[in-house]
C-alpha positions in Angstrom: -22.9 79.6 35.0 -22.1 82.7 33.2 -21.4 86.8 34.6 -24.0 88.9 34.4 -24.5 91.0 31.5 -22.8 93.9 33.3 -20.0 92.1 34.7 -18.9 90.7 31.1 -19.3 94.1 29.4 -17.2 95.5 31.8 -14.5 92.4 31.4 -14.8 92.8 27.4 -13.9 96.7 28.4 -10.9 95.8 30.0 -9.4 93.4 28.2 -9.0 96.2 25.3 -5.9 97.3 27.6 -4.0 94.1 26.9 -1.3 93.0 29.2 0.8 95.3 31.1 3.6 93.7 33.0 4.7 95.4 36.0 3.4 95.5 40.1 3.1 99.2 40.4 -0.3 99.5 39.1 -1.6 96.6 41.0 0.2 97.6 44.4 -1.9 100.9 44.1 -4.9 98.8 43.3 -4.7 97.0 46.3 -3.6 99.7 48.6 -7.2 101.2 47.5 -8.3 98.1 48.1 -7.4 97.7 52.2 -4.6 95.5 51.0 -6.6 92.3 50.7 -3.3 90.2 49.7 -1.8 90.9 53.2 -4.8 89.0 55.0 -4.1 85.8 54.5 -1.3 83.3 53.5 -0.3 82.3 50.4 1.6 79.9 48.2 2.6 81.0 44.6 3.2 78.5 41.9 5.0 79.4 38.7 6.2 77.6 35.4 5.3 76.9 31.9 3.9 73.7 32.3 1.7 71.7 35.1 1.3 75.0 37.3 -2.6 74.7 37.2 -2.6 71.0 38.0 0.1 71.5 40.9 -2.1 74.7 42.4 -5.5 72.1 42.0 -3.7 69.3 43.9 -2.0 71.4 46.8 -5.4 73.4 47.5 -7.4 70.3 47.7 -5.0 69.0 49.8 -5.0 71.9 52.4 -8.9 71.7 52.2 -8.7 67.7 53.3 -6.6 69.0 55.9 -9.1 71.4 57.2 -8.1 74.8 56.2 -9.9 77.0 54.2 -8.8 77.4 51.0 -8.7 79.7 47.8 -7.6 78.5 44.2 -6.8 81.3 41.8 -5.8 80.3 38.5 -5.6 81.1 34.6 -6.8 81.1 32.1 -10.5 79.6 32.2 -11.6 76.9 30.3 -15.3 77.7 30.1 -16.2 80.7 32.5 -14.5 83.0 34.3 -15.7 82.2 37.7 -13.5 78.9 37.7 -10.6 81.4 38.5 -11.5 82.2 41.9 -12.6 79.1 44.0 -13.0 78.2 48.0 -12.5 75.1 49.1 -13.3 73.8 45.4 -16.1 75.8 44.6 -16.1 78.6 41.7 -17.2 82.0 42.9 -20.8 82.9 42.4 -21.2 85.0 39.0 -23.1 87.7 40.3 -20.2 88.0 43.3 -17.5 88.3 40.7 -19.3 90.9 38.6 -19.9 93.1 42.0 -16.1 92.6 43.3 -15.3 93.4 39.4 -16.9 96.6 39.3 -15.8 97.3 42.8 -12.2 96.7 42.0 -12.2 99.2 38.8 -13.9 101.8 39.9 -11.0 101.7 42.7 -8.7 102.0 40.0 -10.4 104.6 38.1 -10.3 106.7 41.5 -6.6 106.1 42.5 -4.9 105.6 39.1 -7.0 107.5 36.8 -7.7 104.9 34.6 -8.9 100.8 34.8 -6.3 98.1 35.3 -6.5 95.1 33.0 -8.3 92.4 32.8 -5.9 90.0 34.8 -5.2 93.0 37.0 -8.7 93.4 38.0 -9.3 89.5 38.5 -6.3 88.8 40.2 -7.5 92.0 42.7 -11.1 90.6 42.8 -9.8 87.2 43.7 -7.6 88.9 46.6 -10.7 90.9 47.6 -12.8 87.5 47.8 -10.5 85.5 49.7 -9.9 87.9 52.4 -13.5 88.5 53.0 -14.4 84.8 52.8 -11.8 84.0 55.6 -9.5 81.9 53.5 -6.5 80.6 55.7 -4.4 79.1 52.6 -4.3 80.7 49.2 -2.4 78.8 46.2 -2.0 81.5 43.6 -1.0 80.4 39.9 1.2 83.1 38.2 -0.6 84.2 35.2 2.4 84.6 32.7 6.0 85.0 33.9 6.1 85.7 37.6 8.4 88.7 38.1 5.9 91.2 36.7 2.9 89.0 37.1 0.1 91.3 39.4 0.1 87.8 41.3 3.9 88.5 42.4 2.2 91.5 44.8 1.5 89.0 47.5 4.2 87.8 49.7 4.3 84.1 49.4 5.1 81.4 52.3 6.5 79.1 49.9 7.3 79.7 46.2 6.9 76.6 43.5 8.0 76.5 40.2 7.1 73.4 38.1 8.6 72.6 34.4 10.0 75.2 32.3 9.9 75.9 28.3 9.8 78.1 25.7 6.4 80.3 25.7 5.2 84.0 25.7 8.8 84.7 24.3 7.8 88.1 23.1 7.2 89.2 26.8 9.6 86.7 28.9 12.8 86.1 26.6 13.7 83.8 24.0 15.7 81.4 26.2 15.0 78.6 29.0 17.5 81.0 31.1 15.8 84.4 30.3 12.1 82.7 31.0 13.5 80.8 34.2 14.9 84.0 35.4 11.4 86.0 34.9 9.8 83.3 37.0 12.4 83.2 39.7 10.7 86.3 40.5 8.6 85.1 42.7 11.0 83.6 45.3 11.1 85.2 48.1 14.3 85.9 50.9 14.8 83.1 53.1 11.6 81.2 52.1 11.0 77.9 51.2 11.4 76.8 47.1 9.9 73.9 45.9 11.9 73.5 42.4 10.4 70.8 39.6 11.9 72.5 36.3 14.3 69.7 35.8 17.9 69.7 35.2 19.2 72.1 32.4 19.3 75.7 31.9 16.4 76.6 33.5 17.1 74.9 36.4 20.4 76.5 36.8 18.9 79.9 36.3 16.4 79.0 39.2 18.7 77.8 41.1 21.3 81.1 41.1 18.6 83.3 42.0 17.3 80.9 44.5 20.8 80.7 46.5 21.4 84.8 46.1 18.1 84.9 48.3 19.1 82.6 50.7 15.8 80.5 50.1 15.4 76.8 51.8 15.8 75.3 48.5 13.7 71.9 48.0 14.7 70.2 44.6 12.0 68.0 43.8 14.1 65.6 41.5 16.5 65.3 45.0 13.7 65.5 47.3 11.4 63.1 45.9 11.6 59.8 44.5 8.4 59.0 42.4 7.4 55.6 41.0 4.3 53.8 40.1 2.6 51.6 43.3 0.3 49.1 42.9 -3.2 49.5 40.5 -3.3 53.3 39.7 -1.4 54.6 42.8 1.8 56.6 43.0 4.7 55.4 45.6 6.3 58.8 46.3 9.1 58.7 49.3 10.3 62.6 50.3 12.9 63.2 53.4 9.8 63.3 55.7 8.0 60.7 54.7 6.2 58.1 52.3 3.3 57.9 50.6 1.0 55.6 48.3 -1.3 58.2 46.6 -4.2 57.9 44.2 -3.1 58.8 40.9 -6.2 60.9 40.5 -4.9 63.0 37.2 -4.1 60.8 34.4 -0.3 61.2 32.7 2.9 59.9 33.7 3.9 63.7 33.9 1.5 64.5 36.5 3.5 62.4 39.0 5.8 65.1 38.8 2.9 67.9 39.5 1.7 65.4 42.4 5.3 65.4 43.8 5.6 69.2 44.1 2.4 69.6 45.6 3.3 66.9 48.4 6.7 68.7 48.8 5.1 72.0 48.9 2.3 71.0 51.4 5.5 69.7 53.6 7.0 72.8 53.4 3.5 74.4 54.7 3.3 71.6 57.6 6.9 72.7 58.6 5.8 76.3 59.0 3.1 75.9 61.5 -0.1 74.1 59.0 0.4 70.9 61.5 -2.7 69.3 59.8 -1.2 69.0 56.5 -0.1 65.4 57.7 0.0 62.3 55.4 -3.5 61.6 55.7 -4.9 65.1 54.1 -2.4 65.0 51.4 -3.4 61.6 50.8 -7.2 62.3 50.6 -6.3 65.7 48.9 -4.7 64.1 46.3 -7.5 61.2 45.9 -10.5 63.9 45.0 -8.8 66.2 43.3 -10.1 66.7 39.5 -8.6 69.2 36.9 -10.6 69.5 33.4 -9.2 69.8 30.4 -6.2 68.0 31.0 -5.6 64.6 29.7 -9.7 64.4 30.1 -11.4 61.7 28.8 -15.2 61.9 28.2 -16.7 58.4 27.2 -19.5 59.5 24.4 -22.6 57.3 23.4 -21.8 54.9 20.9 -18.6 53.8 22.2 -16.7 56.8 21.1 -14.5 59.2 23.2 -12.9 62.7 23.2 -9.3 63.3 25.0 -9.3 67.1 25.7 -6.0 68.7 26.6 -5.1 71.6 26.8 -1.6 71.5 25.2 -0.8 74.8 23.9 2.9 75.2 23.9 5.6 72.7 22.7 6.3 71.2 26.0 2.6 70.4 26.8 2.7 69.3 23.1 5.3 67.2 23.7 4.1 65.5 26.5 0.8 64.8 25.3 2.5 63.3 22.1 4.4 60.7 24.9 1.3 59.5 26.3 -0.9 59.2 23.1 2.1 57.1 22.1 2.6 55.3 25.3 -1.0 53.9 24.7 -0.7 53.0 21.7 -4.4 53.8 20.7 -5.3 54.9 17.3 -6.9 58.7 17.2 -8.1 61.1 15.4 -6.3 64.7 16.0 -8.5 67.6 16.3 -5.9 70.8 16.6 -6.3 74.8 16.6 -4.1 77.3 18.4 -3.4 80.7 18.7 -1.5 82.4 15.9 1.2 83.7 18.8 2.1 80.0 19.7 5.0 77.6 18.3 2.5 75.6 16.1 5.5 74.4 14.2 6.9 72.7 17.0 3.3 71.7 18.2 1.2 70.3 15.9 4.0 68.1 13.7 4.7 65.6 16.6 0.9 65.1 17.4 0.0 64.6 13.8 2.6 62.2 13.0 0.7 59.4 15.2 -2.9 60.4 14.3 -4.9 58.4 12.3 -6.3 61.4 10.3 -6.0 65.4 11.1 -9.0 68.1 11.2 -7.2 71.6 11.8 -9.7 74.2 12.8 -9.5 77.8 14.8 -10.4 78.3 18.5 -12.6 80.6 19.4 -10.7 83.4 19.6 -9.4 86.2 16.9 -6.2 85.3 17.7 -6.7 82.0 16.5 -4.2 80.6 13.4 -5.6 80.3 10.3 -5.9 76.5 9.0 -4.1 76.9 5.9 -1.1 78.0 7.7 -1.4 75.0 10.0 -1.7 72.6 7.1 1.5 73.8 5.5 3.2 73.1 8.7 2.3 68.8 7.7 3.7 66.6 4.7 2.8 68.2 1.6 -0.1 65.7 -0.4 -1.4 63.7 2.8 -4.5 62.8 2.2 -6.0 62.3 5.7 -5.8 66.2 6.8 -8.9 68.1 6.4 -9.2 72.3 7.1 -12.4 73.1 8.6 -12.7 76.8 9.8 -16.0 75.7 11.8 -15.4 74.4 15.3 -18.7 72.8 15.6 -18.3 71.6 11.7 -14.7 69.9 12.7 -15.6 68.4 15.7 -18.5 66.7 14.0 -16.3 65.7 11.0 -13.7 63.9 13.4 -16.7 62.4 15.3 -17.7 60.5 12.5 -14.7 59.2 11.2 -14.0 55.9 11.4 -11.6 56.0 14.6 -13.0 55.7 17.7 -11.1 58.2 19.8 -10.7 61.9 18.8 -8.1 63.7 20.4 -9.0 67.9 21.0 -5.9 69.9 21.9 -3.6 73.1 20.8 -5.5 76.0 22.8 -7.6 76.2 26.3 -10.1 77.8 24.6 -10.6 75.3 21.9 -10.6 72.9 25.0 -13.3 74.8 26.6 -15.5 75.2 23.8 -15.5 71.5 22.7 -16.7 70.9 26.0 -19.5 73.1 25.8 -20.5 71.5 22.6 -20.3 67.9 23.9 -22.3 68.8 26.9 -25.0 71.1 24.7 -25.0 67.2 22.6 -25.0 64.4 24.9 -24.6 66.2 28.3 -21.0 65.0 29.3 -19.1 66.7 30.7 -19.7 68.6 33.5 -19.4 72.3 33.5 -15.4 73.1 34.0 -17.4 75.5 37.3 -18.4 72.6 38.9 -16.6 71.6 42.5 -12.9 70.3 41.6 -13.2 67.9 45.0 -15.4 66.8 47.1 -14.3 65.7 50.5 -17.0 62.8 51.0 -17.5 59.2 52.7 -15.7 58.1 49.4 -13.0 60.0 49.8 -12.1 59.0 53.2 -12.3 55.5 51.8 -9.6 56.1 49.2 -7.7 57.9 52.2 -8.1 54.8 54.2 -7.0 51.9 51.3 -3.8 54.3 50.4 -3.1 54.2 54.2 -3.4 50.5 54.3 -1.7 49.3 51.4 1.5 51.5 52.4 1.6 50.1 55.8 
């Protein structure tokens, strides 16, 4: 459900203030609100790609262990309330609107000016989690880490996922510089789960972790990950063995799953003992994360593959997944003008039967003629259609049964809404991310039996 008109108008006004990196405003704002971020334990998750999936998986595991979990993620696919969840369920629109009014009023009172869009949402999430008795909150960093509003909290465990070039105008133009910003979420003497992979990004993160005396958990050394029987992932860590359902599709999700498990193990070692193998398995079995390699079957035998790849790393992961499947596809692509389309579009278009270029639903969207200029001249299978609804219709009317929609989270969210209006699927992105019913226990027991 959408925010009430007053709440949406408030967010629209805050969006005009743009991005403000730095924690001074956030600290003053949270103090005026009674420091809600200090009333719960938290895990902070940064990275370029995979941080949303890792956060959702870990929050599901926390819920499966019987702890009240909070999940704060960004951006959203369809409605802003998706960003703030308790036990997988999105905040009610009217509750979020009231919290935003409270946060903005506090900001204007103590700061003399309203907070930014992201600062307000982050403070509202902290307030909601504190008032609803969340025991463990998993917070996805919005951008970077060191100066991100989420970094106002003091995480028990910090997690850093894969790192690639993105937001270079704010974070730096090298992997080492970007990694240094993300390493700003680490805390002295506390566990740090690192999944950056080898290279200059890892070196920058590890240097900061060692300076702080973090208890390092380097995923590529701490976890052995292989495919298990059927749709399962076999995971061996220094603390145990797991056979986990591969609920989130894609080979790259194995690495995100490993990070979530390692973070859960660190939390268990810190006193959250119910985060045992059964809770971890059950959480992995039930977690969904829409818009990431999300396949939607449509009437008449056609399918959509929705993936929010919006940077070169995400596009490379999607291209590798498509190549591994070998299935013909029609590419529907649109991205923002400040993204590295030169490194995103050609690899995805290279394997496509046909390409439809369109605009993501935002003033920041790149023009289709500029995207077309990135592809081989004269390629007859490239079509430019500015209107996303018309572009989707054109792609679905083509001879190829699979349409891959990607390039922007905003584009994927709008495609989901268009398909739901036309075909009744997929479910709204604000639907619960997991349900811990009897079927989840059946999956858990099946994996437990196979492992033993």
